[in-house]
N, C-alpha and C positions, 0 to 999 in steps of 0.2 A: 380451477387452476390457480396455483399460488402466484401472487403478484411479485414476490421477492424470491429470487433463485439462489442467492448467496452473496458473497463479497464481490464487488466490482473492482475497486481500487482503494488504496490508502495514499494520502498526500501529506508530506512533511515539509518542514522549513529547514533550510540549510544555509551554509555560508558560501565558501568559494566554489564556483561551478566546475572548475577543472578538477579539484579535489574530489567533488561529488561524483563526477563522471569516472574518474580513475578508480574509485572504490567500488562502485556498483557495477559498471561495465567491465572493469579490469579485474579486481580481486574477486568479486563474487561471480563474474561472468554472466550477468544478466544482459539481455539485449536492450539497447537503446532503441525503443520502437518509435519514439516521436520526440523531436526537438522543436519546441514552439515557445511561446511567451505566455506569461500570466495575463489573461484577458482583462483583468482588472488593473494591471500595472505592467504594461507592455515593455518597459525597460528592464524587466526581470525575466529570465528564462523560465520555462516549464519543461522539465525533463520527465519522460515516461519510460520506465524500465519494465520489462516483462519477459514472457516467453516469445517464441518466434514471431507471433502475430499480435502479441499483446492482448490475450484473451482475458476476460473477467476472471478474477481469482488469482491473477499473476502480476498485476500492475501496481508497482510502487512509483509514485511520482514526487517530484520535488520542485519547490520554488527556491532556488539558490540565490539569495539576496546579495552575496558578497559580504558586506559588513552587516552583522546582525547580532543583537544581544542574545546570549545563551538562555534557553528556557530551563525549566525544572520539571522533572518527572514528579508525578504525584497523583492524588485521587482527582476524579473528575476529568481524567485524560486517558487516551489510548497510549500506553507507555511502551509496549513491546509489539513489534511486527515480526512474525516468524516465517521462515522458508522451509519448504519440504524437500528433503533429499533422501536417497536410499540408505537404508541401514548399513549396507556394505561400504559406504563411502566415509564412514566415521574417521578412520585413520587419515584418509586423503585430506579431509577438510581440517583436521587438527594440524597436519603438516603444512598445509597451504596457509592458514592463518598465521602460523609461526613464521613462515617464509616471508610474509609481508608485514611482520611486526604488529599484528593485530592481537591485542590482549584478549583472552577469552577465559571463561570459567570452565572448570572441568565438567565432563558430561554428567548429567543428572537424569535419573529416571522420573518421568512425570506420571503418565498413565502406564498401564502394563506394556503397551506396545510402542512407546516413545522414549527415545534418548535425546536429550536437549543440551545444546551448547549455547550460552549467552555471551554476547559481545556488543560493542558499540562502534559506530562509525566515527569519523573525525569530529563531527559536531556533537556527539554524545547520544545519538539516536539509539534507542534500545532495540536490539535485534536478536534473533535466535535462529539456529539451524535445528530443525526437528528431524531426526533420523527415524525412518519408519519404512514398512514394507507393504503399505496399503494404498499408495498413490500410483495410479496407472497412467498419469499424464506424462508426456515427453517434455523435457526441458529444451534448452537451445541446443539442437542437435549438431550444429556445425560451428559452434563458437570455439574458443580456445580452451574451455574446460572439457575434458573427455565426457561424452554424452552419458556414460554410465555413472558419472558423479555430478552432473549438472543439476542445478536448482530447477524444480518442476513448477514452482509458483509459490504462493502462500501456503502455509499450513493452518495457522490460526492468527488471531490478533488478541491482545490482552488489555482489557480496560480495568482500571482501578476505580472503585467506587466506595462511598461510605458504607453502603449496603447494596445488595444486588437486586432487591425486589422491584424498585420503580423502573429501573432500566430493563430488567427482565420482562416486565409487563408490556413495555413498548415492543420489545423484540417478539414476544409470543402473541400478543393481541393485535398488533398492527403490521408487523414485518415478517409474519409467517415462519418464525423460528420455534424450535422445540428444545427443551432441556434434554440433552442426550447423555450427560455425564457430570458427576460432581466428585470433588475430593478435597477434603479440608475446607479452605475458604475459596476454592475455585469452582465456578459453575460454568459449564460449557453448553453453548446453544448452537444450533445450526438450522438454516433453512433447507440446505441440502447436505445430507450426512456423508460428507466426503472431504478429504484434505483440500484446503483452499477456502473453505467456507465456515470454519469454526470460529465462534466468537466467545472468548473466555472472559467472564467477569470475576475479578478478584475483590473480595470484601477487604478493604484496607483502611478501616476507620482511624487508625493511629498515624497514617502517613500525612504529610503536609499536602495542601491543595497544590496541584500542578500549575505551572506558569508557562504560557506560550512563549516561544522564541526558538532560536536555533537548536536543533537536536530534539524537537518535539513534533508530534503529529498534529496537523492542522484539522484534518477530518478523516472519516472513513466513509466510503461510498458502498451502498448495497445495490445489487444488479436487479433490474427489471427488464422485461422483454422489449417494450416499445413505449411510445408516448401515451397510448391509450391506458396501458397498465400503470404507467407513471402517474397519470392524472387520477386514477383510482386511489393510488397510494396517497397522493396529495390531499384528496378529499378526506381520507381517513385521518391524516395528520391534523387537518383543520378542525375536524370534529373532536379531536382529542385536545384542541386548544394549544397546539404546538407551533402555530404561526409559521407554516412552511412558506418559503419564497415562491414567487412565480416560476414557471418552467424557464430555464435559462439555456441558451445555445452554447455548448462547449465544443463545437465542431465535430468531435468524434463520438459524442453522445449528448443528450440533453439532461439537465440536472434540476433537482430541487434540494433545498437545504432546510434543516431545522435542528434545534438542540434538544437532546433527550434530557430527562429530568436531572440527571447527574452532571450535566454540563458539556458533554462531548458533542461536537458538531457532527451530525449525521447527514449524509447525502443519499439520494436515490438517483442512480444514473442508468440510462438505457443501454442495452447491449449493442444496439445498432446506432450509427452505421459502422463504427469500428475504425481502426487505424489504417486500413487499406483504402480508405476513401480518396486519399490524395498522394499515396506513394505505393509502389508495388512491393511485394513481400521481400524481394532481393535487396531493396534500397531503403527499407524502413530506417528512420532516424538519421539519415545522412544529410538532408538539407534543412534549413530553418523554414518551417512551415508557418504561415500566418493565415488567420481567417480573412476572408475577402474585405472586411471592413477595416483592416489594418494594412492591406497591401499598398495603398497609396502612401503610407508612412514607412515602407520597408527600409529605405536608406537611413532614415533617422533611427529606427529600431536597431538595425545592424550596427550602427555606430555606438549605440548605448549599451548593448550587451557585450560581455567579454568574449574574445575569441577563444574557442575551446577545440581541442582535437583529441583523437583517441588512437593509440598504437597498441593493438592486442599483443604484439610480440613482447612488450615490456612485462606482460602478465602471464606468460606461459610458464 
């Protein structure tokens, strides 16, 4: 059995938390499935956006620091995170982005069955909508975006590297990925050959090295079934001399981290227990949830983080 099943989540750095919430839950119509804090810096929020229950392959998360220096896209980074939407919704999304004054590039053809629109959020994070007819997942079926146009989850991620070979070796030899397509300087890998799990490596030797900061991705997480399979992956990473961290408790999954040879921070996260462990489906993302080791500091934490609210009617 494969130890890695695909993408679990992508985590990025942002500025103002209210602006972040309005863009992703409002303009893009993703569901805020969890509002918690950065476990390593509890005075900072950690927002999780995804489909109705935050399934792996749909989860984009943010640390919105408020004041943060802007980063720079470049090689050695995951520069673009893409969302899967139906081909029939192309006009809908162009009109919606115009309505909310989001600048975007005109649709481009990538592979034969993909039309792509590139745009950025307020912090400069690289995003795409990939219009396709091969994604059978449901989006947020009762949000303010009509279900026939709603985002279904990720489509792929795009990593820029000096060359693809060393990163590809980690993906194929340790993380159960296979090369499934290539075109020009783009090499596409997948552990599961379906939208939400594609990892594209772009050879970009002439680009500057990326710099972390606002509007950049902090890490990408790959999904594994449970702690047992996670420990097996950890052993493989240690044998490859990639210095993986110990297994860390992230409340909704456990995690290990290591850097791939090109410099991108990789995580392997468990699919269990998931986001329903402390809230029911109908009320996901409504309350500030803290791990038990921070509950005694709740009042201090609530005073430290900015007050945010969401009104879907502003974004219909």
